N, C-alpha and C positions, 0 to 999 in steps of 0.2 A: 762681641768682638772688641778688642782693644788695639790701640796703635801706640807704639813707643818710638821715640827719637832719642838717640844717645849722641851727645856732643862731647868731644874731648878737646880741650884747649891747653896748649903749652904756654906757660907763663912763669915768670920768676916770683909772681905775687899771688900764687894760687890761694893761700889761706885768706889773705885780705879780700880778694875778689869774692871768694865763696861766702865769707861772713857778711859782706856787703849785700850780696844778692839774696841771702836767706831772709833778710828783713822783708823783702817784697812777696814772699811766699805765704802770706797769711790769709789772703782773700781770693783763693783759687776756687774754681768750680769743684763741686763735690765729687764728680767723676774723674778728676785729674789728680795725678800724683807726681810730685817733683822730688827727686833725690839727687844730692850732690856729694861727691867724694873728692877729697883732697888727696892727690896721688904724688905729692911732693912738688915737682915742677909741672904738674898738669892738674886740671880739674876735669872730672867726668860729671856731666849733667845729664840725667835721665828724666825725660818728661813722658808720662804715659797717660792716655785718656781712654775711657770707655766710649766707644762710638755708639751714640744714641740717635744721631741724625747727621746729615751732611755738615751742619754747623759745627759739630764737634771737631772735624778736621780743620776747619778755619780757626777755631779756638786754639788748637794745638799749634798751628803755624804761627799765629799771632803771639802766643806765649814764647815760642822759640825766638821769634824776631825780637821781642822785648828783652829777653835774656841776653841775646847777642849784642843788642844796642847798649845795654848796661855794662856788659863786659868790655866793649870797645871804649866807652867813656871812662871806665875805671882804669883800663890799661893806659890810656892817655894821661890820666891824672897821676897815676903811680909811676909811670914810665920814665 
C-alpha cells in the first residue's frame, strides 16, 4: 500500500522555488517518490511513499513539513 500527498502552492516565483527545492531531493528513502510540476503561477508537489511500517507515515509527514518550511523561507527571500 502506498500513500500520496499532493500540495499545490500559488506563487509568482514557482520556477525559482521548484528549482531550489529539487536540489534537496537527492537523498530520499528508496520507497519514496517526489515529483514537482511548474504550473505557471503554481507549483504542484506530489510526495508518495510505500507504507512498509508505521514509521513510513512519519517519514512522509516530516518530508512534507520540510518542503513547506523551505517554500516558506524561499517565498520570504524572493518576496
